[in-house]
gemmi code that builds the backbone of each chain (N, CA, C; Angstrom):
import gemmi

chains = {
    "A": [
        ("UNK", (0.687, -1.675, 0.037), (-0.150, 0.118, 0.131), (1.049, 1.382, 0.099)),
        ("UNK", (2.017, 1.388, 0.513), (3.294, 2.794, 1.306), (3.893, 2.492, -0.448)),
        ("UNK", (4.270, 0.941, -0.836), (4.797, 1.542, -2.206), (4.008, 2.287, -3.636)),
        ("UNK", (2.490, 2.111, -3.160), (1.424, 2.223, -4.189), (1.641, 3.831, -4.467)),
        ("UNK", (1.378, 4.128, -3.246), (0.803, 5.666, -2.588), (2.454, 5.963, -3.170)),
        ("UNK", (3.925, 5.971, -2.707), (4.559, 6.458, -3.244), (5.447, 6.283, -4.534)),
        ("UNK", (5.161, 5.346, -5.449), (4.734, 5.494, -7.213), (3.968, 6.340, -7.326)),
        ("UNK", (2.551, 6.779, -7.013), (1.705, 7.092, -7.737), (2.172, 8.857, -7.671)),
        ("UNK", (2.388, 9.217, -6.221), (3.036, 10.344, -6.115), (4.602, 11.107, -6.199)),
        ("UNK", (5.066, 9.675, -7.419), (6.035, 10.134, -8.053), (5.544, 10.195, -9.217)),
        ("UNK", (4.936, 9.751, -9.913), (4.091, 9.945, -11.156), (3.559, 10.978, -10.733)),
        ("UNK", (2.711, 11.644, -10.532), (1.991, 12.655, -10.391), (3.174, 14.008, -10.163)),
        ("UNK", (4.250, 14.002, -9.797), (5.445, 14.515, -9.417), (5.799, 14.582, -11.441)),
        ("UNK", (6.457, 13.592, -11.320), (6.597, 13.783, -13.025), (6.120, 14.279, -13.997)),
        ("UNK", (4.639, 13.899, -13.718), (3.266, 15.075, -14.569), (3.444, 16.078, -14.459)),
        ("UNK", (4.021, 16.666, -13.026), (3.723, 18.029, -12.790), (4.975, 18.672, -13.756)),
        ("UNK", (6.084, 18.087, -13.570), (7.605, 18.513, -13.737), (7.470, 18.518, -16.030)),
        ("UNK", (6.647, 17.416, -16.416), (6.531, 17.864, -17.597), (5.400, 18.770, -17.942)),
        ("UNK", (4.411, 19.113, -17.675), (3.458, 19.881, -17.856), (3.997, 21.753, -17.279)),
        ("UNK", (5.081, 21.293, -16.522), (6.024, 22.919, -16.248), (6.817, 22.726, -17.706)),
        ("UNK", (7.512, 21.338, -18.200), (8.315, 22.175, -18.954), (7.441, 22.285, -20.670)),
        ("UNK", (5.997, 21.796, -20.314), (5.327, 22.145, -21.709), (4.779, 23.896, -21.596)),
        ("UNK", (4.758, 23.946, -20.775), (4.115, 25.844, -20.351), (5.942, 26.583, -20.857)),
        ("UNK", (6.464, 25.919, -20.250), (7.682, 26.699, -20.343), (7.939, 26.615, -21.798)),
        ("UNK", (7.875, 25.851, -23.079), (7.897, 25.735, -24.242), (6.834, 26.693, -24.859)),
        ("UNK", (5.478, 26.377, -24.785), (4.283, 26.933, -24.887), (4.652, 28.378, -24.859)),
        ("UNK", (5.691, 29.193, -23.710), (5.503, 30.643, -23.843), (6.529, 31.401, -24.084)),
        ("UNK", (8.011, 29.961, -24.351), (8.715, 31.073, -25.055), (8.650, 31.084, -26.740)),
        ("UNK", (7.579, 29.783, -27.151), (7.189, 29.927, -28.282), (6.601, 30.934, -28.764)),
        ("UNK", (5.724, 31.881, -27.462), (4.521, 32.577, -28.378), (5.514, 34.109, -28.274)),
        ("UNK", (7.273, 34.522, -27.303), (7.734, 34.964, -27.100), (8.339, 35.424, -28.826)),
        ("UNK", (9.107, 34.371, -29.087), (9.303, 34.458, -30.266), (9.279, 34.556, -31.781)),
        ("UNK", (7.801, 34.654, -31.677), (7.354, 35.159, -33.044), (6.886, 36.135, -33.043)),
        ("UNK", (7.317, 36.763, -34.252), (7.705, 37.950, -34.804), (7.296, 38.418, -36.093)),
        ("UNK", (6.117, 39.308, -36.921), (6.424, 39.348, -38.092), (7.914, 39.761, -39.124)),
        ("UNK", (8.044, 39.257, -40.268), (9.015, 39.600, -40.548), (9.546, 41.485, -41.061)),
        ("UNK", (8.077, 42.085, -41.231), (7.898, 43.268, -42.152), (8.080, 44.241, -40.933)),
        ("UNK", (8.222, 43.936, -39.077), (8.194, 44.546, -37.878), (8.965, 45.630, -38.377)),
        ("UNK", (8.957, 46.609, -37.743), (9.949, 47.436, -37.225), (10.463, 47.911, -36.396)),
        ("UNK", (11.484, 48.234, -35.895), (11.796, 48.065, -33.894), (12.372, 49.296, -33.749)),
        ("UNK", (12.135, 50.039, -32.543), (13.253, 51.102, -32.155), (13.412, 51.320, -30.980)),
        ("UNK", (14.708, 51.854, -30.636), (14.760, 51.905, -29.182), (14.565, 53.196, -28.348)),
        ("UNK", (14.819, 53.228, -27.609), (14.758, 54.017, -26.631), (15.268, 55.101, -26.314)),
        ("UNK", (15.915, 56.530, -27.101), (17.113, 57.403, -26.606), (16.664, 58.016, -25.835)),
        ("UNK", (16.834, 58.064, -25.006), (16.551, 59.432, -23.494), (17.391, 60.186, -23.611)),
        ("UNK", (18.355, 60.416, -24.282), (19.588, 61.510, -24.855), (18.856, 62.678, -25.644)),
        ("UNK", (17.939, 62.057, -26.408), (17.283, 62.750, -27.468), (15.524, 62.821, -27.199)),
        ("UNK", (15.261, 62.180, -26.144), (14.086, 61.919, -26.007), (12.875, 61.577, -27.110)),
        ("UNK", (13.403, 60.560, -27.942), (13.150, 60.184, -29.393), (13.349, 58.772, -28.917)),
        ("UNK", (12.508, 57.566, -30.314), (12.798, 56.348, -30.302), (13.765, 56.492, -31.703)),
        ("UNK", (14.693, 55.445, -31.945), (15.547, 55.505, -32.611), (15.240, 54.056, -33.756)),
        ("UNK", (15.172, 54.042, -34.656), (14.803, 52.536, -35.350), (16.102, 51.851, -35.715)),
        ("UNK", (16.091, 50.710, -35.737), (17.000, 49.810, -35.092), (17.555, 48.790, -36.663)),
        ("UNK", (17.913, 48.614, -37.321), (18.477, 47.488, -38.229), (17.747, 46.442, -38.678)),
        ("UNK", (17.772, 46.038, -37.732), (17.621, 44.844, -37.940), (16.940, 44.563, -36.411)),
        ("UNK", (15.847, 43.269, -36.202), (14.909, 42.777, -34.725), (16.210, 42.907, -33.879)),
        ("UNK", (15.955, 43.281, -33.002), (17.088, 43.640, -31.569), (17.096, 41.861, -30.747)),
        ("UNK", (18.335, 42.139, -30.525), (18.915, 40.734, -30.033), (18.893, 40.960, -28.775)),
        ("UNK", (17.379, 40.633, -27.978), (17.526, 41.491, -27.033), (17.936, 41.340, -25.376)),
        ("UNK", (17.724, 39.612, -25.387), (18.273, 38.767, -24.394), (18.075, 38.804, -22.660)),
        ("UNK", (17.562, 38.061, -22.486), (17.267, 38.146, -21.295), (15.736, 39.312, -21.145)),
        ("UNK", (15.361, 40.016, -22.028), (14.118, 40.754, -21.742), (14.644, 42.206, -21.933)),
        ("UNK", (14.636, 42.469, -22.754), (15.115, 44.123, -22.976), (16.289, 44.478, -22.207)),
        ("UNK", (17.320, 43.730, -21.524), (17.992, 44.535, -20.793), (19.042, 44.352, -20.611)),
        ("UNK", (19.301, 43.608, -21.981), (21.499, 43.612, -21.769), (21.617, 44.653, -22.552)),
        ("UNK", (21.562, 45.593, -23.439), (22.363, 46.351, -23.612), (21.469, 47.690, -22.984)),
        ("UNK", (22.172, 48.319, -22.418), (21.523, 49.639, -21.957), (21.036, 51.056, -23.548)),
        ("UNK", (21.832, 50.428, -24.169), (21.093, 51.666, -25.414), (19.848, 51.599, -25.933)),
        ("UNK", (20.205, 50.174, -26.167), (18.751, 49.477, -26.611), (17.375, 48.990, -25.633)),
        ("UNK", (17.596, 49.253, -24.028), (16.435, 48.612, -23.168), (15.542, 49.594, -24.025)),
        ("UNK", (14.347, 48.839, -23.199), (12.617, 49.600, -23.997), (12.488, 49.350, -25.219)),
        ("UNK", (12.632, 48.463, -26.039), (12.447, 48.444, -27.353), (11.065, 48.240, -27.861)),
        ("UNK", (10.386, 49.305, -28.858), (9.068, 49.285, -29.055), (8.835, 48.925, -30.989)),
        ("UNK", (7.884, 48.187, -31.179), (8.028, 47.647, -32.551), (6.879, 48.099, -32.899)),
        ("UNK", (6.337, 48.528, -34.333), (5.337, 48.846, -35.089), (5.653, 47.792, -36.419)),
        ("UNK", (4.202, 47.463, -36.716), (4.535, 47.186, -38.488), (3.996, 48.563, -39.650)),
        ("UNK", (3.791, 49.899, -38.501), (3.015, 50.636, -39.395), (4.540, 51.310, -40.496)),
        ("UNK", (4.663, 51.461, -41.500), (5.396, 51.306, -42.608), (5.829, 53.242, -42.479)),
        ("UNK", (4.427, 53.795, -42.149), (3.751, 55.503, -42.187), (5.478, 56.379, -41.377)),
        ("UNK", (5.659, 55.284, -40.052), (6.239, 55.695, -38.805), (7.945, 56.048, -39.516)),
        ("UNK", (7.949, 57.691, -38.714), (9.702, 57.645, -38.996), (10.776, 57.085, -38.504)),
        ("UNK", (11.746, 57.248, -39.080), (12.881, 56.274, -38.023), (13.503, 57.309, -37.085)),
        ("UNK", (13.218, 58.295, -36.799), (13.335, 58.647, -35.557), (11.936, 59.267, -35.125)),
        ("UNK", (11.623, 58.790, -34.214), (9.979, 59.016, -33.503), (9.931, 59.045, -32.395)),
        ("UNK", (9.343, 60.458, -32.382), (9.071, 61.069, -31.074), (8.162, 60.836, -30.047)),
        ("UNK", (8.670, 60.455, -28.848), (7.636, 59.587, -27.974), (6.495, 59.790, -27.917)),
        ("UNK", (5.493, 61.134, -28.370), (4.399, 61.045, -28.362), (3.977, 59.843, -30.045)),
        ("UNK", (4.450, 59.686, -30.653), (4.091, 58.755, -31.989), (3.757, 57.735, -31.333)),
        ("UNK", (4.443, 57.664, -30.219), (5.187, 55.499, -29.844), (3.358, 55.344, -29.194)),
        ("UNK", (2.848, 55.630, -29.854), (1.478, 55.275, -28.982), (0.781, 54.354, -29.758)),
        ("UNK", (-0.318, 53.320, -28.786), (-0.742, 52.039, -29.561), (-1.620, 52.228, -31.065)),
        ("UNK", (-2.508, 53.815, -31.022), (-3.378, 54.550, -31.905), (-2.442, 54.420, -33.438)),
        ("UNK", (-1.124, 54.623, -33.006), (-0.458, 54.505, -34.414), (0.345, 53.072, -34.665)),
        ("UNK", (-0.037, 51.929, -33.906), (0.251, 51.008, -34.191), (1.329, 50.063, -33.511)),
        ("UNK", (1.656, 51.440, -32.493), (3.091, 50.924, -31.935), (2.882, 50.082, -30.877)),
        ("UNK", (3.554, 48.967, -30.205), (3.743, 48.100, -29.094), (4.996, 48.189, -28.520)),
        ("UNK", (5.313, 47.383, -26.959), (6.499, 47.294, -26.295), (6.778, 45.552, -27.136)),
        ("UNK", (7.980, 45.786, -27.815), (8.324, 44.422, -27.982), (7.840, 43.422, -26.798)),
        ("UNK", (7.539, 42.248, -27.292), (7.140, 41.325, -26.557), (7.753, 40.496, -25.614)),
        ("UNK", (9.146, 40.210, -26.169), (9.749, 39.960, -24.743), (10.738, 40.941, -24.014)),
        ("UNK", (9.813, 42.335, -23.973), (10.106, 42.952, -23.173), (9.776, 42.806, -21.421)),
        ("UNK", (10.329, 43.427, -20.648), (10.147, 43.544, -19.083), (9.393, 44.027, -18.653)),
        ("UNK", (7.855, 43.773, -18.562), (7.236, 45.654, -17.738), (7.403, 45.428, -17.018)),
        ("UNK", (8.240, 44.822, -16.448), (8.791, 45.203, -14.688), (10.153, 46.404, -15.253)),
        ("UNK", (10.649, 46.034, -16.330), (11.797, 47.403, -16.546), (11.068, 48.757, -17.043)),
        ("UNK", (10.031, 48.972, -17.347), (9.450, 50.067, -17.657), (8.784, 50.930, -16.406)),
        ("UNK", (8.413, 50.280, -15.129), (8.723, 50.491, -14.282), (9.234, 51.665, -13.404)),
        ("UNK", (10.804, 51.327, -14.171), (11.777, 52.375, -13.097), (11.702, 54.160, -13.474)),
    ],
    "B": [
        ("UNK", (-13.943, 29.406, 28.628), (-12.519, 28.854, 28.869), (-12.151, 27.354, 27.473)),
        ("UNK", (-13.010, 26.725, 28.344), (-13.237, 24.865, 27.781), (-14.052, 25.867, 26.453)),
        ("UNK", (-14.913, 26.346, 26.059), (-15.191, 26.609, 24.549), (-14.112, 27.133, 23.687)),
        ("UNK", (-13.631, 28.042, 24.360), (-12.268, 28.192, 23.511), (-11.344, 27.008, 22.888)),
        ("UNK", (-11.102, 26.399, 24.415), (-10.177, 25.205, 23.637), (-11.415, 24.408, 22.817)),
        ("UNK", (-11.814, 23.763, 22.965), (-12.997, 23.475, 22.186), (-12.790, 23.615, 20.261)),
        ("UNK", (-12.787, 24.939, 20.408), (-12.837, 25.720, 19.037), (-11.633, 25.439, 18.554)),
        ("UNK", (-10.738, 25.534, 19.619), (-8.994, 25.556, 18.915), (-8.855, 24.394, 18.717)),
        ("UNK", (-9.540, 23.052, 19.226), (-9.109, 21.471, 18.388), (-9.959, 21.373, 17.163)),
        ("UNK", (-10.802, 22.338, 17.657), (-11.820, 21.996, 15.549), (-10.728, 22.532, 14.447)),
        ("UNK", (-9.984, 23.860, 15.269), (-9.414, 24.424, 14.186), (-7.726, 23.747, 13.950)),
        ("UNK", (-7.686, 22.682, 14.414), (-6.084, 21.724, 14.407), (-6.483, 21.104, 13.034)),
        ("UNK", (-5.683, 21.451, 12.238), (-5.642, 20.600, 11.251), (-5.559, 18.790, 11.497)),
        ("UNK", (-5.848, 18.298, 10.620), (-6.156, 16.591, 10.766), (-4.870, 16.180, 10.170)),
        ("UNK", (-4.408, 14.745, 10.498), (-2.786, 14.319, 9.690), (-2.920, 14.461, 8.129)),
        ("UNK", (-4.516, 13.773, 7.661), (-4.087, 13.607, 6.202), (-4.843, 15.330, 5.555)),
        ("UNK", (-5.055, 15.823, 6.503), (-5.447, 17.456, 5.844), (-3.757, 18.140, 5.849)),
        ("UNK", (-2.740, 17.699, 6.587), (-1.659, 18.426, 6.796), (-0.781, 17.642, 5.706)),
        ("UNK", (-1.107, 16.562, 5.507), (-0.215, 15.802, 4.520), (-0.371, 16.151, 3.163)),
        ("UNK", (-1.917, 16.589, 2.732), (-2.411, 17.515, 1.686), (-1.613, 18.804, 1.615)),
        ("UNK", (-1.897, 19.507, 2.334), (-1.132, 20.798, 2.308), (0.594, 20.896, 1.817)),
        ("UNK", (0.937, 19.510, 2.791), (2.785, 19.454, 2.233), (2.671, 19.360, 0.772)),
        ("UNK", (1.956, 18.349, 0.343), (1.749, 17.662, -1.189), (1.455, 18.983, -2.165)),
        ("UNK", (0.481, 19.279, -1.800), (0.409, 20.575, -2.741), (0.835, 21.377, -2.651)),
        ("UNK", (1.355, 22.061, -1.843), (2.790, 23.057, -2.053), (3.880, 22.631, -2.236)),
        ("UNK", (4.260, 21.362, -2.090), (5.385, 20.544, -2.798), (5.380, 20.733, -4.598)),
        ("UNK", (4.064, 20.261, -4.727), (3.786, 20.082, -5.832), (3.799, 21.616, -6.878)),
        ("UNK", (3.323, 22.582, -6.173), (3.743, 23.925, -6.729), (4.841, 24.759, -7.002)),
        ("UNK", (5.937, 23.942, -6.024), (6.727, 24.320, -6.045), (7.685, 23.505, -7.278)),
        ("UNK", (7.421, 22.135, -7.635), (7.936, 21.281, -8.409), (7.649, 21.978, -10.061)),
        ("UNK", (6.448, 22.340, -9.946), (5.909, 22.930, -11.198), (6.477, 24.220, -11.044)),
        ("UNK", (6.568, 25.208, -10.251), (7.198, 26.220, -10.837), (8.872, 26.466, -11.167)),
        ("UNK", (10.161, 25.780, -9.925), (11.156, 25.022, -10.555), (10.970, 24.763, -11.931)),
        ("UNK", (10.567, 23.790, -12.294), (10.851, 22.624, -13.822), (10.155, 23.817, -14.686)),
        ("UNK", (9.488, 24.431, -14.650), (8.706, 25.758, -15.751), (10.506, 27.085, -15.602)),
        ("UNK", (10.420, 27.165, -14.289), (11.600, 28.057, -14.319), (13.078, 27.805, -15.130)),
        ("UNK", (13.194, 26.638, -14.538), (14.598, 26.584, -14.799), (14.621, 25.271, -16.033)),
        ("UNK", (13.367, 24.807, -16.684), (13.989, 25.161, -18.254), (13.359, 25.780, -19.296)),
        ("UNK", (13.038, 26.738, -18.652), (13.130, 28.276, -19.628), (14.895, 28.368, -19.556)),
        ("UNK", (14.817, 28.753, -18.316), (16.697, 28.809, -18.291), (17.721, 28.366, -18.825)),
        ("UNK", (17.358, 26.884, -19.113), (17.987, 25.806, -19.716), (17.955, 25.919, -21.302)),
        ("UNK", (16.819, 26.052, -21.760), (16.402, 26.444, -23.601), (17.413, 27.977, -23.737)),
        ("UNK", (17.401, 28.845, -22.900), (18.003, 30.177, -23.247), (19.668, 30.395, -22.322)),
        ("UNK", (19.881, 29.188, -22.290), (21.400, 29.479, -21.158), (22.271, 30.178, -21.531)),
        ("UNK", (22.825, 30.484, -22.637), (23.648, 31.517, -23.365), (23.134, 32.658, -22.749)),
        ("UNK", (21.939, 32.990, -23.513), (21.595, 34.328, -23.004), (21.094, 34.673, -21.100)),
        ("UNK", (20.804, 33.486, -20.772), (20.989, 33.340, -19.024), (22.672, 34.234, -18.449)),
        ("UNK", (23.263, 33.259, -19.097), (24.928, 33.258, -18.643), (25.408, 35.068, -19.147)),
        ("UNK", (24.957, 35.712, -20.240), (25.437, 36.443, -20.552), (24.511, 37.682, -19.469)),
        ("UNK", (23.329, 37.870, -19.477), (22.042, 38.599, -18.761), (23.267, 38.072, -17.363)),
        ("UNK", (23.164, 37.341, -16.570), (24.078, 37.767, -15.253), (25.386, 37.802, -15.219)),
        ("UNK", (26.171, 37.670, -16.443), (27.733, 38.336, -16.203), (27.264, 40.119, -16.201)),
        ("UNK", (26.468, 40.625, -16.167), (25.923, 41.912, -16.507), (25.538, 42.538, -14.705)),
        ("UNK", (25.476, 41.431, -14.185), (25.393, 41.891, -12.478), (26.783, 41.951, -11.775)),
        ("UNK", (26.820, 43.141, -11.118), (28.775, 43.329, -11.074), (29.092, 42.416, -9.871)),
        ("UNK", (28.337, 41.936, -8.615), (28.456, 40.931, -7.778), (28.825, 39.905, -8.372)),
        ("UNK", (28.074, 38.781, -9.411), (29.005, 37.796, -9.448), (29.097, 37.516, -11.233)),
        ("UNK", (29.520, 38.471, -11.484), (29.991, 38.959, -13.298), (31.312, 37.705, -13.572)),
        ("UNK", (31.928, 37.362, -12.785), (33.019, 36.668, -12.930), (32.804, 34.870, -13.001)),
        ("UNK", (31.587, 34.944, -12.020), (31.222, 33.582, -11.908), (29.617, 32.779, -12.823)),
        ("UNK", (29.014, 34.263, -13.697), (28.016, 33.555, -14.539), (27.474, 32.048, -15.474)),
        ("UNK", (28.860, 31.728, -15.204), (28.818, 30.451, -16.843), (28.680, 29.829, -15.558)),
        ("UNK", (29.009, 29.346, -14.393), (28.558, 28.528, -13.350), (27.145, 28.761, -12.822)),
        ("UNK", (26.942, 30.116, -12.353), (25.598, 30.417, -11.994), (24.734, 29.873, -13.033)),
        ("UNK", (24.566, 30.425, -14.070), (23.792, 30.308, -15.719), (23.611, 28.740, -15.359)),
        ("UNK", (24.229, 27.618, -14.917), (23.755, 25.880, -15.209), (23.352, 25.731, -14.019)),
        ("UNK", (24.188, 26.565, -13.189), (23.803, 25.791, -11.414), (22.285, 26.130, -10.976)),
        ("UNK", (22.176, 27.333, -11.191), (20.520, 27.867, -10.873), (19.513, 27.080, -11.569)),
        ("UNK", (19.196, 26.859, -12.738), (18.559, 25.516, -13.112), (18.569, 24.605, -12.789)),
        ("UNK", (20.051, 23.912, -12.411), (20.221, 22.194, -12.039), (19.762, 22.284, -10.560)),
        ("UNK", (19.860, 23.277, -9.945), (19.545, 23.092, -8.508), (17.925, 23.079, -8.019)),
        ("UNK", (17.103, 24.000, -9.727), (15.552, 23.899, -9.659), (15.340, 22.809, -9.787)),
        ("UNK", (16.014, 21.918, -10.688), (15.792, 20.887, -11.374), (15.613, 19.385, -10.148)),
        ("UNK", (16.991, 19.679, -9.502), (17.275, 18.841, -7.855), (16.101, 18.719, -7.351)),
        ("UNK", (16.016, 20.314, -6.819), (14.874, 20.648, -5.501), (13.552, 19.746, -5.872)),
        ("UNK", (13.418, 20.020, -7.235), (11.965, 19.338, -7.803), (11.713, 17.620, -7.838)),
        ("UNK", (13.272, 17.166, -7.941), (13.408, 16.019, -7.652), (13.549, 15.382, -6.335)),
        ("UNK", (13.676, 16.241, -5.440), (13.768, 15.721, -4.439), (12.385, 16.185, -3.872)),
        ("UNK", (11.573, 16.944, -4.060), (10.328, 17.358, -3.933), (9.445, 16.380, -4.137)),
        ("UNK", (9.382, 15.517, -5.369), (8.558, 14.185, -5.836), (8.582, 13.016, -4.840)),
        ("UNK", (10.095, 12.944, -4.283), (10.077, 11.778, -4.166), (9.970, 11.995, -2.440)),
        ("UNK", (9.497, 10.677, -2.099), (8.182, 11.424, -0.953), (9.497, 11.035, 0.412)),
        ("UNK", (10.415, 10.249, 0.471), (11.330, 10.246, 1.460), (12.836, 11.392, 1.670)),
        ("UNK", (12.599, 12.216, 0.689), (13.367, 13.247, 0.099), (12.683, 14.679, -0.026)),
        ("UNK", (11.457, 14.641, 0.831), (10.493, 15.541, 0.368), (10.784, 16.627, 1.142)),
        ("UNK", (10.830, 16.736, 2.715), (11.278, 17.549, 3.531), (12.780, 18.427, 3.408)),
        ("UNK", (13.926, 17.294, 2.490), (14.728, 18.225, 2.276), (14.776, 18.726, 0.771)),
        ("UNK", (13.514, 18.431, 0.157), (13.520, 19.217, -0.900), (12.477, 20.600, -0.464)),
        ("UNK", (11.936, 20.793, 0.568), (11.512, 21.988, 0.724), (12.119, 22.306, 1.522)),
        ("UNK", (13.185, 22.100, 1.856), (14.030, 23.319, 2.931), (14.838, 23.950, 1.735)),
        ("UNK", (15.507, 22.855, 0.733), (15.767, 23.475, -0.350), (15.096, 24.618, -1.395)),
        ("UNK", (13.587, 24.348, -1.441), (12.905, 25.570, -1.967), (12.544, 26.809, -1.299)),
        ("UNK", (12.768, 26.314, -0.287), (12.475, 27.275, 0.707), (13.949, 28.325, 0.819)),
        ("UNK", (14.664, 27.778, 0.904), (15.758, 27.886, 0.414), (16.749, 29.247, -0.464)),
        ("UNK", (15.902, 28.443, -2.069), (16.057, 28.966, -3.005), (14.929, 30.139, -3.302)),
        ("UNK", (13.795, 29.967, -2.296), (12.848, 31.034, -2.583), (13.202, 32.063, -1.886)),
        ("UNK", (14.248, 31.881, -0.672), (14.692, 32.863, 0.195), (15.674, 33.942, -1.038)),
        ("UNK", (16.560, 33.407, -1.083), (17.783, 33.867, -2.409), (17.329, 34.461, -3.052)),
        ("UNK", (16.315, 33.525, -4.041), (15.785, 34.715, -4.853), (15.345, 36.264, -4.843)),
        ("UNK", (14.485, 36.028, -3.553), (13.050, 37.635, -2.721), (14.515, 38.153, -2.292)),
        ("UNK", (15.763, 37.962, -1.609), (16.545, 38.258, -1.232), (17.055, 39.569, -2.734)),
        ("UNK", (17.635, 38.568, -3.338), (17.928, 39.342, -4.429), (16.969, 39.833, -4.868)),
        ("UNK", (16.289, 40.087, -5.124), (14.597, 40.976, -5.874), (14.831, 42.051, -4.724)),
        ("UNK", (14.880, 41.762, -3.764), (14.775, 43.215, -2.220), (15.924, 43.854, -2.791)),
        ("UNK", (16.859, 43.729, -2.942), (18.531, 43.964, -3.322), (18.831, 44.669, -4.018)),
        ("UNK", (17.936, 44.284, -5.409), (17.887, 44.923, -6.892), (16.573, 46.479, -6.697)),
        ("UNK", (15.841, 45.900, -5.707), (15.008, 47.119, -5.543), (14.801, 47.773, -4.920)),
        ("UNK", (15.976, 47.721, -3.727), (16.631, 48.929, -3.044), (17.283, 49.489, -3.214)),
        ("UNK", (18.931, 48.825, -4.316), (19.577, 49.444, -4.782), (20.352, 49.935, -6.061)),
        ("UNK", (19.542, 48.483, -6.997), (19.923, 49.147, -8.396), (19.527, 49.710, -9.017)),
        ("UNK", (20.171, 50.650, -9.868), (19.655, 51.216, -10.709), (19.064, 51.148, -12.079)),
        ("UNK", (20.150, 49.946, -12.458), (19.465, 49.337, -13.421), (18.839, 47.687, -12.853)),
        ("UNK", (17.614, 47.247, -12.697), (17.332, 46.152, -12.574), (17.195, 45.136, -13.768)),
        ("UNK", (17.884, 43.955, -12.867), (17.828, 42.891, -13.889), (17.600, 41.258, -13.133)),
        ("UNK", (16.605, 41.256, -13.744), (15.574, 39.420, -13.511), (15.509, 38.574, -14.761)),
        ("UNK", (16.462, 37.672, -14.819), (16.444, 36.582, -15.743), (15.692, 35.181, -14.731)),
        ("UNK", (14.521, 35.557, -14.823), (13.878, 34.580, -13.341), (13.277, 33.772, -14.450)),
        ("UNK", (13.233, 33.331, -15.744), (12.304, 32.472, -16.343), (11.044, 32.366, -16.393)),
        ("UNK", (10.807, 32.696, -18.398), (9.460, 32.665, -18.910), (8.409, 33.454, -18.299)),
        ("UNK", (7.143, 33.727, -18.068), (6.406, 34.761, -17.659), (6.465, 35.536, -16.627)),
        ("UNK", (7.420, 34.796, -15.489), (7.530, 34.831, -14.454), (8.654, 36.618, -14.540)),
        ("UNK", (9.150, 36.602, -15.554), (9.964, 37.683, -15.837), (9.231, 38.908, -16.052)),
        ("UNK", (7.647, 38.889, -17.217), (6.959, 39.639, -16.952), (6.354, 40.546, -15.880)),
        ("UNK", (6.682, 39.822, -15.037), (5.745, 40.513, -13.488), (6.512, 42.148, -13.229)),
        ("UNK", (5.712, 42.624, -12.383), (6.027, 44.061, -12.245), (7.111, 43.316, -11.127)),
        ("UNK", (8.270, 44.592, -10.439), (8.813, 44.090, -9.735), (8.537, 43.772, -7.751)),
        ("UNK", (7.444, 44.544, -7.746), (6.733, 44.777, -6.548), (5.807, 43.221, -6.934)),
        ("UNK", (5.299, 43.344, -7.425), (4.430, 41.708, -7.414), (5.440, 40.885, -7.432)),
        ("UNK", (6.495, 40.629, -8.553), (7.445, 39.551, -8.053), (7.969, 39.391, -6.954)),
        ("UNK", (8.153, 40.622, -6.164), (8.855, 40.531, -4.778), (7.368, 40.125, -3.852)),
        ("UNK", (6.376, 40.443, -4.287), (5.276, 40.376, -3.287), (5.077, 38.468, -3.760)),
        ("UNK", (5.009, 37.818, -4.639), (4.847, 36.099, -5.668), (5.794, 35.843, -4.725)),
        ("UNK", (7.221, 35.959, -4.674), (8.032, 35.170, -4.121), (8.142, 35.358, -2.307)),
        ("UNK", (7.775, 36.235, -2.177), (7.670, 36.294, -0.643), (6.287, 35.147, -0.101)),
        ("UNK", (4.986, 35.390, -0.827), (4.400, 34.128, -0.766), (4.433, 33.095, -0.415)),
        ("UNK", (5.878, 32.770, -1.788), (5.940, 31.566, -1.889), (6.935, 30.742, -1.015)),
        ("UNK", (7.698, 31.735, -0.624), (9.098, 31.497, 0.387), (7.998, 31.328, 2.142)),
        ("UNK", (6.637, 31.984, 1.772), (6.077, 31.470, 3.105), (5.429, 30.143, 2.952)),
        ("UNK", (4.900, 29.617, 2.113), (4.149, 28.656, 2.063), (5.454, 27.094, 2.219)),
        ("UNK", (6.618, 27.989, 1.577), (7.247, 26.937, 2.056), (7.828, 26.876, 3.450)),
        ("UNK", (7.751, 27.983, 4.179), (7.900, 27.924, 5.473), (6.737, 27.495, 6.680)),
        ("UNK", (5.468, 27.355, 6.175), (4.113, 27.020, 6.171), (4.724, 25.221, 5.880)),
        ("UNK", (4.916, 24.443, 4.778), (4.858, 23.104, 4.794), (6.214, 22.570, 5.403)),
        ("UNK", (7.020, 23.211, 6.083), (8.072, 22.882, 7.072), (7.967, 22.983, 8.226)),
        ("UNK", (6.879, 23.686, 8.535), (6.358, 23.644, 9.852), (5.264, 22.798, 10.093)),
        ("UNK", (4.588, 22.451, 9.426), (3.857, 21.170, 9.406), (4.585, 19.569, 9.077)),
        ("UNK", (5.090, 20.012, 8.148), (6.069, 18.836, 8.274), (6.856, 18.099, 9.736)),
        ("UNK", (7.305, 19.222, 10.200), (7.745, 19.292, 12.193), (7.174, 19.007, 12.831)),
        ("UNK", (5.556, 19.712, 12.837), (4.548, 18.776, 13.475), (4.041, 17.525, 13.323)),
        ("UNK", (4.416, 17.148, 12.270), (3.709, 16.012, 11.892), (4.681, 14.796, 12.467)),
        ("UNK", (5.842, 15.016, 12.708), (6.733, 14.201, 12.810), (6.286, 14.653, 14.724)),
    ],
}
model = gemmi.Model(1)
for chain_id, residues in chains.items():
    chain = gemmi.Chain(chain_id)
    for i, (resn, *xyz) in enumerate(residues, 1):
        res = gemmi.Residue()
        res.name, res.seqid = resn, gemmi.SeqId(i, " ")
        for name, pos in zip(("N", "CA", "C"), xyz):
            atom = gemmi.Atom()
            atom.name, atom.element = name, gemmi.Element(name[0])
            atom.pos, atom.b_iso = gemmi.Position(*pos), 0.0
            res.add_atom(atom)
        chain.add_residue(res)
    model.add_chain(chain)
structure = gemmi.Structure()
structure.add_model(model)
structure.setup_entities()
């Protein structure tokens, strides 16, 4: 009886680990996908503008890898300028934060 | 007085209830650690570089990048084996306390805050994250207390 209980607890534990692994893979996949035509801008606090990046940023660890490119925003809107004032970086213009960026970062 | 004692007795958890609570808390830690550990291992290079930017641990980032997720997986393994469950809860509570301390220090002193906690946990706000960790640390301590009383 005790052995049966032990085995069922271990089996349940392994299932939970599998569930955790699955959830991890699912959330990573969700974050990794973006449109090829998407444009990216980084926040340049010195000029008070978002500056366009040549390619998709290698954010690494969610928007905190390199200081100049912290807080990246993105948009599919081709009409937006390369040097975008903060006032234009709005959801109405189709601008959103990069999906891998950390909400916590923006609280600074 | 007698009524109070009777009431207290009614609120006392039964042995099966204690076991169930300990088991649920253990499984919660197993899910959380396996989720974040696998996320860290999938992006171990990024995780390592990210840790390298933390001034205190900079030189040891390679070891920490592998050590943290492996410690989380080891803790999960200890938690699911009934014989080592107590050690697992102790380790899980210890790890959560360390992570909480790290978050609290970041929140208090760091100009540019960094969290490489893995998966959706990273998308939490700093205060939310700290509360989340404190609740889990509290649950770990509660499970240990129940375990002690059980014995």
